VEXZAKOL-254954 format. One record per atom (N, C-alpha, C, CB): atom name; x, y, z; chain; residue in one letter. Coordinates in steps of 0.1 Angstrom, whole numbers, plus 2048, in hexadecimal, padded with zeros to 3 digits. Glycine has a CB too. Layout:
BEGIN
<"CA" <X Y Z> "A" "A">,
...
***
This chain:
BEGIN
<"N" <2DD 6E2 5A5> "A" "M">,
<"CA" <2DE 6DD 597> "A" "M">,
<"C" <2ED 6DA 595> "A" "M">,
<"CB" <2D8 6E7 58D> "A" "M">,
<"N" <2F0 6CF 58F> "A" "V">,
<"CA" <2FD 6CA 58C> "A" "V">,
<"C" <301 6CD 57E> "A" "V">,
<"CB" <2FF 6BB 58F> "A" "V">,
<"N" <30D 6D2 57B> "A" "S">,
<"CA" <312 6D5 56E> "A" "S">,
<"C" <31C 6CB 56A> "A" "S">,
<"CB" <318 6E3 56D> "A" "S">,
<"N" <320 6CA 55D> "A" "I">,
<"CA" <32A 6C1 558> "A" "I">,
<"C" <337 6C3 560> "A" "I">,
<"CB" <32C 6C3 549> "A" "I">,
<"N" <33A 6CF 564> "A" "E">,
<"CA" <347 6D2 56B> "A" "E">,
<"C" <347 6CC 578> "A" "E">,
<"CB" <348 6E1 56C> "A" "E">,
<"N" <33B 6C8 57E> "A" "H">,
<"CA" <33A 6C2 58B> "A" "H">,
<"C" <342 6B4 58C> "A" "H">,
<"CB" <32C 6BF 58F> "A" "H">,
<"N" <343 6AD 581> "A" "Y">,
<"CA" <349 6A0 581> "A" "Y">,
<"C" <359 6A1 581> "A" "Y">,
<"CB" <345 698 575> "A" "Y">,
<"N" <35F 69A 58A> "A" "S">,
<"CA" <36D 69B 58C> "A" "S">,
<"C" <375 691 582> "A" "S">,
<"CB" <371 698 59A> "A" "S">,
<"N" <36E 687 57E> "A" "D">,
<"CA" <374 67D 575> "A" "D">,
<"C" <375 683 567> "A" "D">,
<"CB" <36C 670 575> "A" "D">,
<"N" <381 684 562> "A" "K">,
<"CA" <384 68A 555> "A" "K">,
<"C" <37C 683 54A> "A" "K">,
<"CB" <393 68B 552> "A" "K">,
<"N" <37C 676 54A> "A" "G">,
<"CA" <375 66E 540> "A" "G">,
<"C" <366 671 53F> "A" "G">,
<"CB" <378 65F 542> "A" "G">,
<"N" <360 672 54B> "A" "V">,
<"CA" <352 675 54C> "A" "V">,
<"C" <34F 683 547> "A" "V">,
<"CB" <34D 674 55B> "A" "V">,
<"N" <357 68D 54B> "A" "K">,
<"CA" <355 69A 546> "A" "K">,
<"C" <356 69B 536> "A" "K">,
<"CB" <360 6A4 54C> "A" "K">,
<"N" <360 693 531> "A" "E">,
<"CA" <363 693 523> "A" "E">,
<"C" <357 68E 51B> "A" "E">,
<"CB" <36F 68B 520> "A" "E">,
<"N" <352 682 520> "A" "K">,
<"CA" <347 67C 519> "A" "K">,
<"C" <33A 684 51B> "A" "K">,
<"CB" <345 66E 51E> "A" "K">,
<"N" <338 68A 527> "A" "L">,
<"CA" <32C 692 528> "A" "L">,
<"C" <32D 69F 520> "A" "L">,
<"CB" <32B 696 537> "A" "L">,
<"N" <339 6A3 51D> "A" "S">,
<"CA" <33A 6AF 514> "A" "S">,
<"C" <339 6AC 505> "A" "S">,
<"CB" <347 6B7 517> "A" "S">,
<"N" <33C 69F 502> "A" "V">,
<"CA" <33B 69B 4F4> "A" "V">,
<"C" <32D 698 4F0> "A" "V">,
<"CB" <344 68E 4F2> "A" "V">,
<"N" <325 693 4FA> "A" "L">,
<"CA" <317 68F 4F7> "A" "L">,
<"C" <30F 69A 4F2> "A" "L">,
<"CB" <311 689 503> "A" "L">,
<"N" <30F 6A6 4F8> "A" "P">,
<"CA" <307 6B1 4F2> "A" "P">,
<"C" <30B 6B5 4E4> "A" "P">,
<"CB" <308 6BD 4FB> "A" "P">,
<"N" <318 6B3 4E1> "A" "K">,
<"CA" <31D 6B6 4D3> "A" "K">,
<"C" <317 6AC 4CA> "A" "K">,
<"CB" <32D 6B6 4D3> "A" "K">,
<"N" <317 69F 4CE> "A" "A">,
<"CA" <312 695 4C5> "A" "A">,
<"C" <303 697 4C3> "A" "A">,
<"CB" <314 687 4CB> "A" "A">,
<"N" <2FC 69C 4CD> "A" "I">,
<"CA" <2ED 69E 4CC> "A" "I">,
<"C" <2EB 6AA 4C3> "A" "I">,
<"CB" <2E7 6A1 4DA> "A" "I">,
<"N" <2F4 6B4 4C4> "A" "A">,
<"CA" <2F3 6C0 4BB> "A" "A">,
<"C" <2F4 6BD 4AD> "A" "A">,
<"CB" <2FD 6CB 4BF> "A" "A">,
<"N" <2FD 6B3 4AA> "A" "I">,
<"CA" <2FF 6AF 49C> "A" "I">,
<"C" <2F4 6A7 497> "A" "I">,
<"CB" <30C 6A7 49B> "A" "I">,
<"N" <2EE 69F 4A0> "A" "N">,
<"CA" <2E3 695 49C> "A" "N">,
<"C" <2D7 697 4A5> "A" "N">,
<"CB" <2E8 687 49C> "A" "N">,
<"N" <2D1 6A2 4A6> "A" "E">,
<"CA" <2C6 6A4 4AF> "A" "E">,
<"C" <2BA 69B 4AA> "A" "E">,
<"CB" <2C1 6B3 4AF> "A" "E">,
<"N" <2B3 697 4B4> "A" "G">,
<"CA" <2A7 68E 4B1> "A" "G">,
<"C" <2AA 67F 4B2> "A" "G">,
<"CB" <2A2 692 4A4> "A" "G">,
<"N" <2B6 67B 4B5> "A" "K">,
<"CA" <2B9 66D 4B6> "A" "K">,
<"C" <2B6 668 4C4> "A" "K">,
<"CB" <2C8 66B 4B2> "A" "K">,
<"N" <2B6 65B 4C5> "A" "R">,
<"CA" <2B4 654 4D2> "A" "R">,
<"C" <2C1 650 4D8> "A" "R">,
<"CB" <2A9 649 4D0> "A" "R">,
<"N" <2C0 64B 4E4> "A" "A">,
<"CA" <2CD 647 4EC> "A" "A">,
<"C" <2D5 63D 4E4> "A" "A">,
<"CB" <2C9 641 4F9> "A" "A">,
<"N" <2D0 633 4DE> "A" "P">,
<"CA" <2D8 629 4D7> "A" "P">,
<"C" <2E0 62F 4CC> "A" "P">,
<"CB" <2D0 61E 4D2> "A" "P">,
<"N" <2DB 639 4C6> "A" "D">,
<"CA" <2E3 640 4BB> "A" "D">,
<"C" <2EF 647 4C0> "A" "D">,
<"CB" <2DA 64A 4B4> "A" "D">,
<"N" <2EF 64B 4CC> "A" "Y">,
<"CA" <2FB 652 4D2> "A" "Y">,
<"C" <305 649 4D9> "A" "Y">,
<"CB" <2F6 65D 4DB> "A" "Y">,
<"N" <301 63D 4DC> "A" "I">,
<"CA" <309 633 4E4> "A" "I">,
<"C" <316 630 4DD> "A" "I">,
<"CB" <302 626 4E7> "A" "I">,
<"N" <316 62C 4D0> "A" "T">,
<"CA" <322 629 4C9> "A" "T">,
<"C" <32A 635 4C7> "A" "T">,
<"CB" <31F 622 4BC> "A" "T">,
<"N" <324 640 4C4> "A" "E">,
<"CA" <32B 64D 4C2> "A" "E">,
<"C" <333 651 4CE> "A" "E">,
<"CB" <322 658 4BD> "A" "E">,
<"N" <32E 650 4DA> "A" "I">,
<"CA" <334 654 4E6> "A" "I">,
<"C" <33D 649 4EC> "A" "I">,
<"CB" <32A 658 4F0> "A" "I">,
<"N" <339 63D 4E9> "A" "G">,
<"CA" <341 631 4EE> "A" "G">,
<"C" <33F 62E 4FC> "A" "G">,
<"CB" <350 635 4EC> "A" "G">,
<"N" <332 62D 500> "A" "V">,
<"CA" <32F 629 50E> "A" "V">,
<"C" <324 61F 50E> "A" "V">,
<"CB" <32A 636 516> "A" "V">,
<"N" <322 619 519> "A" "S">,
<"CA" <317 60E 51A> "A" "S">,
<"C" <309 615 51A> "A" "S">,
<"CB" <319 606 527> "A" "S">,
<"N" <2FF 60D 518> "A" "E">,
<"CA" <2F1 612 517> "A" "E">,
<"C" <2EE 618 525> "A" "E">,
<"CB" <2E8 606 514> "A" "E">,
<"N" <2F1 612 530> "A" "R">,
<"CA" <2EE 617 53D> "A" "R">,
<"C" <2F5 625 53F> "A" "R">,
<"CB" <2F3 60D 548> "A" "R">,
<"N" <302 626 53B> "A" "T">,
<"CA" <309 632 53D> "A" "T">,
<"C" <303 63D 534> "A" "T">,
<"CB" <318 630 539> "A" "T">,
<"N" <2FF 63A 528> "A" "M">,
<"CA" <2F9 643 51F> "A" "M">,
<"C" <2EC 649 526> "A" "M">,
<"CB" <2F6 63D 512> "A" "M">,
<"N" <2E4 63F 52B> "A" "E">,
<"CA" <2D7 644 532> "A" "E">,
<"C" <2DA 64D 53E> "A" "E">,
<"CB" <2D0 637 537> "A" "E">,
<"N" <2E5 64A 545> "A" "R">,
<"CA" <2E9 653 550> "A" "R">,
<"C" <2ED 660 54B> "A" "R">,
<"CB" <2F4 64C 559> "A" "R">,
<"N" <2F6 661 541> "A" "Y">,
<"CA" <2FB 66E 53C> "A" "Y">,
<"C" <2EF 676 536> "A" "Y">,
<"CB" <305 66B 530> "A" "Y">,
<"N" <2E6 670 52F> "A" "L">,
<"CA" <2DA 677 52A> "A" "L">,
<"C" <2D2 67D 535> "A" "L">,
<"CB" <2D2 66E 521> "A" "L">,
<"N" <2D0 675 53F> "A" "Q">,
<"CA" <2C8 679 54B> "A" "Q">,
<"C" <2CF 685 552> "A" "Q">,
<"CB" <2C6 66E 555> "A" "Q">,
<"N" <2DC 685 553> "A" "Q">,
<"CA" <2E3 690 559> "A" "Q">,
<"C" <2E2 69C 551> "A" "Q">,
<"CB" <2F2 68C 55B> "A" "Q">,
<"N" <2E4 69B 544> "A" "L">,
<"CA" <2E3 6A7 53B> "A" "L">,
<"C" <2D5 6AD 53B> "A" "L">,
<"CB" <2E7 6A3 52D> "A" "L">,
<"N" <2CA 6A4 53C> "A" "K">,
<"CA" <2BD 6A9 53E> "A" "K">,
<"C" <2BB 6B0 54B> "A" "K">,
<"CB" <2B3 69D 53C> "A" "K">,
<"N" <2C0 6AB 556> "A" "E">,
<"CA" <2BE 6B1 563> "A" "E">,
<"C" <2C4 6BF 564> "A" "E">,
<"CB" <2C5 6A8 56D> "A" "E">,
<"N" <2CF 6C1 55C> "A" "V">,
<"CA" <2D5 6CF 55D> "A" "V">,
<"C" <2D0 6D8 552> "A" "V">,
<"CB" <2E4 6CE 55C> "A" "V">,
<"N" <2C6 6D3 54A> "A" "G">,
<"CA" <2BF 6DB 540> "A" "G">,
<"C" <2C6 6DD 533> "A" "G">,
<"CB" <2BC 6E8 546> "A" "G">,
<"N" <2D0 6D4 530> "A" "L">,
<"CA" <2D7 6D6 523> "A" "L">,
<"C" <2D1 6CF 517> "A" "L">,
<"CB" <2E6 6D1 525> "A" "L">,
<"N" <2CA 6C4 51A> "A" "I">,
<"CA" <2C3 6BD 50F> "A" "I">,
<"C" <2B5 6BA 514> "A" "I">,
<"CB" <2CB 6B0 50C> "A" "I">,
<"N" <2AD 6B6 50A> "A" "E">,
<"CA" <29F 6B2 50D> "A" "E">,
<"C" <29B 6A7 504> "A" "E">,
<"CB" <295 6BE 50C> "A" "E">,
<"N" <292 69E 508> "A" "F">,
<"CA" <28C 694 500> "A" "F">,
<"C" <27F 698 4FB> "A" "F">,
<"CB" <28B 686 507> "A" "F">,
<"N" <27D 698 4ED> "A" "R">,
<"CA" <270 69D 4E8> "A" "R">,
<"C" <26A 691 4E0> "A" "R">,
<"CB" <273 6A9 4DE> "A" "R">,
<"N" <25D 691 4E0> "A" "G">,
<"CA" <255 687 4D9> "A" "G">,
<"C" <250 67B 4E1> "A" "G">,
<"CB" <25D 682 4CD> "A" "G">,
<"N" <247 674 4DB> "A" "E">,
<"CA" <242 668 4E2> "A" "E">,
<"C" <242 65C 4D9> "A" "E">,
<"CB" <233 66B 4E5> "A" "E">,
<"N" <242 65D 4CC> "A" "A">,
<"CA" <243 651 4C4> "A" "A">,
<"C" <252 64E 4C1> "A" "A">,
<"CB" <23C 653 4B6> "A" "A">,
<"N" <255 641 4C1> "A" "A">,
<"CA" <263 63C 4C0> "A" "A">,
<"C" <26A 642 4B3> "A" "A">,
<"CB" <263 62D 4BF> "A" "A">,
<"N" <262 643 4A8> "A" "Q">,
<"CA" <268 648 49C> "A" "Q">,
<"C" <26B 657 49B> "A" "Q">,
<"CB" <260 644 490> "A" "Q">,
<"N" <264 65E 4A4> "A" "T">,
<"CA" <265 66D 4A3> "A" "T">,
<"C" <26A 674 4B0> "A" "T">,
<"CB" <257 673 4A0> "A" "T">,
<"N" <26E 66C 4BA> "A" "S">,
<"CA" <273 672 4C6> "A" "S">,
<"C" <282 671 4C7> "A" "S">,
<"CB" <26D 66B 4D2> "A" "S">,
<"N" <288 67A 4CF> "A" "G">,
<"CA" <296 67A 4D1> "A" "G">,
<"C" <29B 685 4D9> "A" "G">,
<"CB" <29D 67A 4C3> "A" "G">,
<"N" <2A8 686 4DA> "A" "Y">,
<"CA" <2AE 690 4E3> "A" "Y">,
<"C" <2B2 69D 4DB> "A" "Y">,
<"CB" <2BB 68B 4E9> "A" "Y">,
<"N" <2B0 6A8 4E1> "A" "Y">,
<"CA" <2B3 6B5 4DB> "A" "Y">,
<"C" <2BA 6BE 4E5> "A" "Y">,
<"CB" <2A6 6BC 4D6> "A" "Y">,
<"N" <2C2 6C7 4E0> "A" "L">,
<"CA" <2C8 6D1 4E9> "A" "L">,
<"C" <2BD 6DB 4EE> "A" "L">,
<"CB" <2D4 6D9 4E2> "A" "L">,
<"N" <2BE 6E0 4FA> "A" "T">,
<"CA" <2B5 6EA 4FE> "A" "T">,
<"C" <2BA 6F8 4FA> "A" "T">,
<"CB" <2B4 6E9 50E> "A" "T">,
<"N" <2B1 701 4FB> "A" "K">,
<"CA" <2B5 70F 4F8> "A" "K">,
<"C" <2C0 714 501> "A" "K">,
<"CB" <2A9 719 4F9> "A" "K">,
<"N" <2C0 70F 50D> "A" "K">,
<"CA" <2CB 712 517> "A" "K">,
<"C" <2D8 70F 512> "A" "K">,
<"CB" <2C8 70B 524> "A" "K">,
<"N" <2DA 703 50C> "A" "L">,
<"CA" <2E7 6FF 507> "A" "L">,
<"C" <2EA 706 4FA> "A" "L">,
<"CB" <2E7 6F0 505> "A" "L">,
<"N" <2E0 708 4F1> "A" "K">,
<"CA" <2E3 70F 4E4> "A" "K">,
<"C" <2E7 71D 4E6> "A" "K">,
<"CB" <2D6 70E 4DC> "A" "K">,
<"N" <2E4 723 4F1> "A" "L">,
<"CA" <2E8 731 4F4> "A" "L">,
<"C" <2F6 732 4FA> "A" "L">,
<"CB" <2DE 737 4FE> "A" "L">,
<"N" <2FC 727 4FE> "A" "Q">,
<"CA" <309 727 504> "A" "Q">,
<"C" <314 728 4F9> "A" "Q">,
<"CB" <30C 71B 50C> "A" "Q">,
***
């Protein structure tokens, strides 16, 4: 399992660490809502969200477009 610290590029680490904070402030939002806040492209945002999901820090909940979004996992909330 890869953690945020695995990335050697300082910019990537920084943005990957800012994204969970943005999600914590606005849980339940979808990727486009975080793109402008973080300042990355749509593809980069999708990659960052996937990476954070893979390490168990965030999860996507819901099935309907109006009610689904990203949330912090209990694992991250306990840190």
